[in-house]
SERO-4910 file (N, C-alpha, C, O; in steps of 0.05 Angstrom, whole numbers):
BEGIN
 pado doro    nc1    nc2    nc3   cac1   cac2   cac3    cc1    cc2    cc3    oc1    oc2    oc3
  Met    A  -4150   1769   2718  -4130   1765   2738  -4102   1774   2728  -4087   1787   2742
  Arg    A  -4097   1766   2703  -4071   1774   2691  -4069   1805   2689  -4048   1816   2694
  Lys    A  -4090   1817   2682  -4090   1846   2679  -4085   1859   2707  -4071   1879   2708
  Thr    A  -4097   1848   2727  -4093   1858   2755  -4064   1855   2763  -4053   1874   2774
  Lys    A  -4053   1832   2758  -4025   1828   2765  -4007   1848   2750  -3988   1859   2762
  Arg    A  -4012   1851   2725  -3996   1869   2709  -3998   1898   2720  -3979   1912   2722
  Leu    A  -4022   1906   2727  -4027   1933   2737  -4013   1936   2765  -4002   1957   2770
  Glu    A  -4014   1915   2781  -4000   1916   2807  -3970   1919   2803  -3957   1935   2817
  His    A  -3960   1904   2784  -3931   1906   2778  -3924   1934   2768  -3904   1945   2777
  Glu    A  -3940   1945   2750  -3935   1972   2740  -3937   1992   2762  -3921   2011   2762
  Leu    A  -3955   1988   2780  -3958   2007   2802  -3934   2006   2820  -3925   2027   2829
  Arg    A  -3923   1982   2827  -3899   1980   2843  -3875   1993   2829  -3860   2007   2842
  Asp    A  -3873   1989   2803  -3851   2001   2788  -3853   2032   2789  -3834   2046   2793
  Leu    A  -3878   2041   2786  -3882   2070   2787  -3876   2081   2814  -3863   2102   2817
  Glu    A  -3884   2068   2835  -3878   2076   2863  -3848   2077   2868  -3838   2096   2880
  Gln    A  -3833   2057   2858  -3804   2056   2861  -3791   2080   2846  -3773   2092   2856
  Arg    A  -3801   2085   2822  -3789   2108   2807  -3795   2134   2820  -3778   2152   2821
  Val    A  -3819   2137   2831  -3826   2162   2845  -3808   2165   2870  -3798   2187   2876
  Lys    A  -3803   2143   2884  -3786   2144   2908  -3757   2151   2900  -3745   2168   2913
  Arg    A  -3747   2139   2879  -3720   2146   2869  -3718   2176   2861  -3699   2189   2867
  Asp    A  -3739   2185   2847  -3739   2213   2838  -3740   2232   2863  -3726   2252   2863
  Glu    A  -3755   2225   2883  -3755   2241   2907  -3728   2241   2921  -3719   2262   2930
  Gln    A  -3715   2218   2922  -3688   2217   2934  -3668   2234   2918  -3652   2248   2929
  Asn    A  -3670   2231   2891  -3652   2247   2874  -3657   2277   2878  -3639   2293   2878
  Thr    A  -3682   2284   2880  -3690   2312   2883  -3679   2323   2910  -3668   2345   2911
  Glu    A  -3682   2307   2931  -3672   2315   2957  -3642   2318   2957  -3631   2337   2968
  Glu    A  -3629   2299   2944  -3599   2301   2942  -3591   2326   2926  -3572   2339   2933
  Gln    A  -3605   2331   2904  -3599   2354   2888  -3603   2380   2904  -3587   2398   2903
  Leu    A  -3625   2381   2919  -3630   2404   2936  -3609   2408   2957  -3600   2430   2963
  Arg    A  -3599   2386   2969  -3577   2387   2989  -3552   2398   2976  -3538   2415   2988
  Arg    A  -3545   2389   2952  -3522   2398   2938  -3524   2428   2931  -3505   2444   2935
  Glu    A  -3547   2436   2922  -3551   2464   2915  -3550   2482   2940  -3539   2504   2939
  Gln    A  -3561   2473   2962  -3560   2488   2987  -3531   2490   2996  -3523   2511   3006
  Gln    A  -3515   2469   2993  -3487   2470   3001  -3472   2490   2984  -3455   2505   2993
  Glu    A  -3478   2491   2958  -3466   2510   2940  -3473   2539   2948  -3456   2556   2948
  Ile    A  -3498   2543   2956  -3506   2570   2965  -3491   2577   2990  -3481   2599   2993
  Asn    A  -3490   2558   3009  -3475   2564   3034  -3446   2570   3028  -3435   2588   3040
  Asp    A  -3433   2555   3010  -3406   2559   3003  -3402   2587   2991  -3383   2602   2998
  Leu    A  -3420   2595   2973  -3418   2621   2961  -3423   2643   2981  -3410   2664   2979
  Glu    A  -3440   2639   3001  -3445   2660   3021  -3421   2664   3038  -3418   2686   3049
  His    A  -3404   2644   3041  -3381   2646   3059  -3355   2649   3043  -3333   2650   3055
  Ser    A  -3356   2650   3017  -3332   2652   3000  -3324   2682   2997  -3341   2700   2997
  Val    A  -3298   2686   2995  -3288   2712   2989  -3295   2717   2959  -3286   2702   2942
  Arg    A  -3310   2738   2953  -3317   2744   2925  -3298   2764   2912  -3294   2763   2888
  Ala    A  -3287   2782   2929  -3270   2803   2918  -3251   2812   2940  -3254   2804   2964
  Ile    A  -3231   2828   2933  -3212   2838   2952  -3209   2868   2948  -3207   2878   2926
  Lys    A  -3209   2882   2971  -3204   2911   2970  -3177   2917   2984  -3172   2906   3006
  Ile    A  -3160   2933   2972  -3134   2940   2983  -3135   2969   2992  -3144   2987   2977
  Thr    A  -3125   2974   3016  -3122   3001   3027  -3094   3005   3038  -3082   2986   3047
  Gln    A  -3085   3029   3037  -3059   3036   3049  -3063   3043   3078  -3082   3056   3085
  Leu    A  -3044   3034   3095  -3045   3039   3123  -3024   3059   3131  -3004   3062   3117
  Gly    A  -3028   3072   3154  -3006   3088   3165  -3011   3118   3162  -3025   3127   3144
  Asp    A  -2998   3133   3180  -3000   3162   3180  -2976   3175   3166  -2976   3199   3162
  Asp    A  -2956   3160   3159  -2931   3171   3149  -2930   3173   3119  -2909   3179   3107
  Met    A  -2953   3167   3105  -2952   3168   3076  -2956   3198   3067  -2972   3212   3079
  Pro    A  -2941   3206   3046  -2943   3234   3037  -2972   3241   3029  -2982   3262   3037
  Thr    A  -2985   3224   3013  -3013   3227   3006  -3024   3199   3003  -3009   3180   3004
  Asn    A  -3050   3197   3001  -3061   3170   2999  -3051   3156   2974  -3049   3167   2953
  Asn    A  -3045   3130   2978  -3035   3113   2956  -3010   3123   2944  -3006   3123   2919
  Thr    A  -2992   3132   2961  -2965   3142   2952  -2944   3131   2971  -2948   3130   2995
  Val    A  -2922   3123   2959  -2899   3115   2975  -2875   3130   2963  -2870   3129   2939
  Ala    A  -2860   3143   2980  -2836   3158   2971  -2814   3139   2963  -2811   3118   2975
  Ala    A  -2799   3147   2943  -2775   3131   2935  -2757   3128   2960  -2752   3148   2974
  Gly    A  -2747   3104   2964  -2730   3098   2987  -2745   3093   3013  -2733   3088   3034
  Ala    A  -2772   3093   3012  -2788   3088   3036  -2805   3062   3032  -2804   3049   3011
  Ser    A  -2820   3056   3052  -2838   3033   3051  -2867   3041   3057  -2872   3061   3071
  Gly    A  -2885   3027   3046  -2914   3031   3051  -2926   3005   3060  -2917   2983   3053
  Lys    A  -2947   3007   3077  -2961   2983   3087  -2989   2983   3076  -3003   3003   3076
  Phe    A  -2997   2959   3067  -3023   2957   3054  -3038   2933   3065  -3026   2913   3073
  Leu    A  -3065   2936   3066  -3082   2915   3078  -3102   2905   3057  -3114   2921   3043
  Ala    A  -3105   2879   3055  -3125   2867   3037  -3150   2860   3055  -3147   2846   3075
  Thr    A  -3173   2870   3047  -3198   2864   3061  -3215   2846   3043  -3222   2854   3021
  Pro    A  -3222   2822   3053  -3239   2805   3037  -3268   2815   3036  -3278   2825   3056
  Val    A  -3281   2813   3013  -3309   2821   3010  -3325   2795   3007  -3321   2779   2989
  Gly    A  -3344   2791   3025  -3362   2768   3023  -3354   2744   3039  -3369   2724   3039
  Gly    A  -3332   2745   3053  -3324   2722   3068  -3299   2728   3084  -3293   2752   3089
  Val    A  -3284   2708   3092  -3260   2712   3107  -3238   2695   3094  -3243   2675   3082
  Phe    A  -3213   2705   3097  -3190   2690   3087  -3186   2666   3105  -3184   2669   3130
  Thr    A  -3185   2642   3094  -3179   2618   3110  -3150   2610   3106  -3139   2592   3119
  Ser    A  -3136   2624   3088  -3108   2620   3083  -3097   2647   3073  -3113   2665   3067
  Ala    A  -3071   2650   3072  -3060   2676   3064  -3065   2682   3034  -3062   2664   3017
  Pro    A  -3072   2707   3028  -3074   2714   3000  -3046   2718   2988  -3026   2718   3003
  Ala    A  -3045   2720   2962  -3019   2725   2948  -3017   2754   2939  -3037   2766   2931
  Trp    A  -2993   2765   2942  -2988   2793   2935  -2968   2795   2912  -2951   2778   2910
  Ala    A  -2971   2815   2895  -2952   2820   2873  -2951   2849   2866  -2971   2864   2868
  Ser    A  -2928   2858   2858  -2924   2885   2847  -2914   2883   2819  -2899   2865   2812
  Asp    A  -2924   2900   2801  -2915   2899   2773  -2890   2916   2767  -2882   2918   2744
  Asn    A  -2879   2928   2788  -2855   2944   2785  -2832   2932   2801  -2834   2929   2825
  Pro    A  -2810   2924   2788  -2788   2912   2802  -2775   2931   2823  -2759   2921   2840
  Leu    A  -2781   2957   2821  -2770   2975   2841  -2788   2978   2865  -2781   2994   2884
  Ala    A  -2810   2964   2866  -2828   2964   2889  -2833   2935   2896  -2848   2920   2883
  Val    A  -2820   2926   2918  -2820   2898   2925  -2835   2894   2951  -2830   2907   2972
  Gly    A  -2855   2876   2950  -2872   2871   2974  -2863   2846   2989  -2852   2827   2978
  Ser    A  -2867   2848   3016  -2862   2825   3033  -2885   2824   3054  -2892   2845   3065
  Val    A  -2895   2801   3059  -2917   2798   3078  -2908   2808   3105  -2886   2801   3114
  Asp    A  -2925   2824   3118  -2918   2834   3145  -2917   2811   3165  -2937   2797   3169
  Pro    A  -2894   2807   3178  -2891   2784   3196  -2908   2787   3221  -2912   2767   3235
  Thr    A  -2918   2811   3227  -2935   2814   3250  -2964   2807   3245  -2981   2806   3263
  Asp    A  -2971   2801   3220  -2999   2794   3212  -3000   2765   3205  -2991   2758   3182
  Pro    A  -3010   2747   3222  -3010   2719   3216  -3029   2711   3193  -3028   2689   3183
  Thr    A  -3047   2729   3186  -3066   2723   3164  -3054   2727   3137  -3064   2716   3117
  Gly    A  -3032   2742   3135  -3020   2747   3109  -3034   2769   3094  -3028   2774   3070
  Ala    A  -3053   2782   3107  -3070   2803   3093  -3056   2830   3093  -3067   2849   3081
  Thr    A  -3033   2832   3105  -3019   2858   3106  -2991   2854   3093  -2977   2834   3097
  Val    A  -2984   2873   3076  -2958   2872   3061  -2944   2898   3064  -2956   2920   3064
  Asn    A  -2917   2897   3067  -2900   2920   3067  -2887   2921   3039  -2875   2902   3030
  Val    A  -2889   2945   3026  -2876   2948   3000  -2854   2968   3002  -2858   2991   3009
  Ala    A  -2829   2959   2997  -2806   2976   2997  -2800   2987   2969  -2798   2971   2950
  Val    A  -2798   3013   2967  -2793   3025   2941  -2764   3033   2939  -2754   3047   2957
  Asp    A  -2750   3024   2919  -2722   3029   2915  -2717   3059   2914  -2733   3074   2902
  Pro    A  -2695   3069   2926  -2689   3097   2925  -2685   3108   2897  -2688   3132   2893
  Thr    A  -2678   3091   2878  -2674   3100   2851  -2699   3101   2834  -2699   3109   2811
  Ala    A  -2722   3094   2846  -2748   3095   2832  -2754   3124   2825  -2753   3141   2843
  Pro    A  -2761   3129   2800  -2766   3157   2792  -2792   3167   2805  -2813   3154   2804
  Ala    A  -2791   3191   2816  -2815   3204   2827  -2834   3208   2804  -2826   3215   2781
  Gly    A  -2860   3204   2809  -2880   3207   2788  -2887   3181   2775  -2907   3179   2761
  Ser    A  -2871   3161   2779  -2878   3135   2768  -2897   3121   2787  -2905   3133   2807
  Ser    A  -2904   3096   2782  -2923   3083   2800  -2919   3053   2798  -2903   3043   2782
  Phe    A  -2934   3038   2814  -2935   3009   2812  -2963   3000   2818  -2978   3014   2833
  Asn    A  -2971   2978   2807  -2997   2965   2813  -2992   2943   2833  -2976   2925   2828
  Leu    A  -3005   2945   2856  -3003   2925   2877  -3028   2908   2874  -3051   2918   2875
  Thr    A  -3025   2882   2871  -3047   2864   2867  -3047   2842   2888  -3027   2832   2897
  Cys    A  -3071   2836   2898  -3075   2815   2917  -3095   2795   2906  -3117   2803   2897
  Thr    A  -3088   2769   2906  -3105   2748   2895  -3111   2728   2917  -3096   2725   2936
  Tyr    A  -3134   2713   2914  -3142   2693   2933  -3159   2672   2920  -3177   2678   2904
  Thr    A  -3154   2647   2927  -3170   2625   2918  -3183   2612   2943  -3170   2604   2961
  Asn    A  -3210   2611   2942  -3225   2599   2964  -3219   2569   2966  -3210   2557   2946
  Pro    A  -3224   2557   2989  -3219   2528   2992  -3235   2511   2972  -3226   2489   2965
  Asp    A  -3258   2521   2962  -3273   2506   2943  -3263   2510   2914  -3275   2500   2895
  Gly    A  -3241   2525   2911  -3229   2529   2884  -3239   2554   2870  -3229   2561   2849
  Val    A  -3259   2568   2882  -3270   2592   2869  -3250   2615   2874  -3242   2620   2896
  Val    A  -3242   2628   2852  -3222   2649   2853  -3237   2676   2858  -3255   2683   2843
  Ala    A  -3229   2690   2878  -3240   2717   2884  -3231   2737   2863  -3209   2733   2851
  Thr    A  -3247   2757   2858  -3238   2779   2840  -3214   2793   2854  -3217   2802   2876
  Pro    A  -3192   2794   2840  -3168   2806   2853  -3172   2835   2859  -3187   2849   2846
  Gly    A  -3157   2843   2880  -3157   2872   2886  -3131   2884   2874  -3110   2872   2876
  Thr    A  -3134   2907   2862  -3110   2920   2850  -3112   2950   2858  -3133   2962   2856
  Leu    A  -3089   2960   2866  -3087   2988   2874  -3063   3000   2860  -3041   2990   2862
  Asn    A  -3068   3023   2847  -3046   3037   2834  -3034   3056   2855  -3048   3072   2867
  Val    A  -3008   3053   2860  -2994   3068   2880  -2973   3086   2867  -2956   3076   2852
  Ala    A  -2975   3112   2872  -2956   3131   2861  -2930   3130   2877  -2930   3125   2901
  Ile    A  -2908   3134   2863  -2882   3136   2876  -2875   3166   2878  -2872   3180   2858
  Gly    A  -2872   3175   2903  -2866   3203   2908  -2836   3208   2909  -2820   3189   2907
  Pro    A  -2829   3234   2910  -2800   3240   2911  -2787   3229   2937  -2800   3227   2957
  Ala    A  -2762   3223   2934  -2747   3213   2957  -2748   3234   2980  -2745   3258   2975
  Val    A  -2750   3224   3003  -2750   3242   3026  -2721   3246   3035  -2707   3227   3040
  Thr    A  -2713   3271   3035  -2686   3278   3043  -2684   3277   3074  -2700   3291   3087
  Pro    A  -2666   3262   3084  -2664   3261   3113  -2655   3288   3124  -2639   3302   3111
  Pro    A  -2664   3295   3148  -2654   3321   3159  -2624   3320   3164  -2613   3298   3168
  Pro    A  -2611   3343   3165  -2583   3343   3171  -2578   3332   3199  -2594   3333   3217
  Ala    A  -2554   3320   3202  -2547   3309   3228  -2545   3331   3248  -2537   3353   3242
  Asp    A  -2552   3325   3273  -2550   3344   3295  -2520   3350   3300  -2503   3332   3297
  Val    A  -2515   3374   3308  -2488   3382   3316  -2482   3370   3343  -2498   3374   3362
  Thr    A  -2461   3355   3345  -2455   3342   3371  -2430   3353   3384  -2424   3347   3407
  Ala    A  -2414   3369   3368  -2390   3381   3380  -2382   3405   3364  -2390   3408   3340
  Ile    A  -2367   3423   3376  -2358   3447   3363  -2327   3448   3367  -2317   3444   3389
  Asn    A  -2313   3454   3346  -2285   3456   3347  -2278   3486   3344  -2285   3498   3323
  Ile    A  -2265   3497   3363  -2258   3525   3361  -2228   3527   3356  -2212   3514   3370
  Ser    A  -2220   3543   3336  -2192   3547   3329  -2185   3576   3329  -2201   3593   3320
  Gln    A  -2163   3583   3340  -2154   3611   3339  -2140   3616   3313  -2122   3600   3305
  Leu    A  -2148   3637   3298  -2136   3642   3272  -2113   3662   3274  -2096   3661   3256
  Ser    A  -2112   3680   3293  -2090   3698   3295  -2083   3704   3323  -2064   3719   3329
***
């Protein structure tokens, strides 16, 4: 009788441990599935492209002019604005006010920037879960300053010389 009671008690303990292990396994599977879902919807990297038809050549901005650039998320969507930076103090970026996502930046190049130099434009983003996307970086050449055309003639002064 004692042996039976002891075996019944051990069996109940074993059943409780199995039930706890099953619950722990289910919870672990739920957490892992959530991590997979988060990764599937997270921005993993950023690609930067130059926009516009007025650029002299691709990835070039003339001294004294501005260029517009777009950050495209790879693997997800931006849920907040990415951060932009230029490594050249003569090329200053500001987020395009017409783009509420912050994914577009205008970079103004100082007229004194030497032609043939360049700047690295970098875009960074941290996902809501804290995972940092691989930054996008684009090397942009600085072209020669564009000389404005001469002003149109608006009047003629005629003088008699003799």
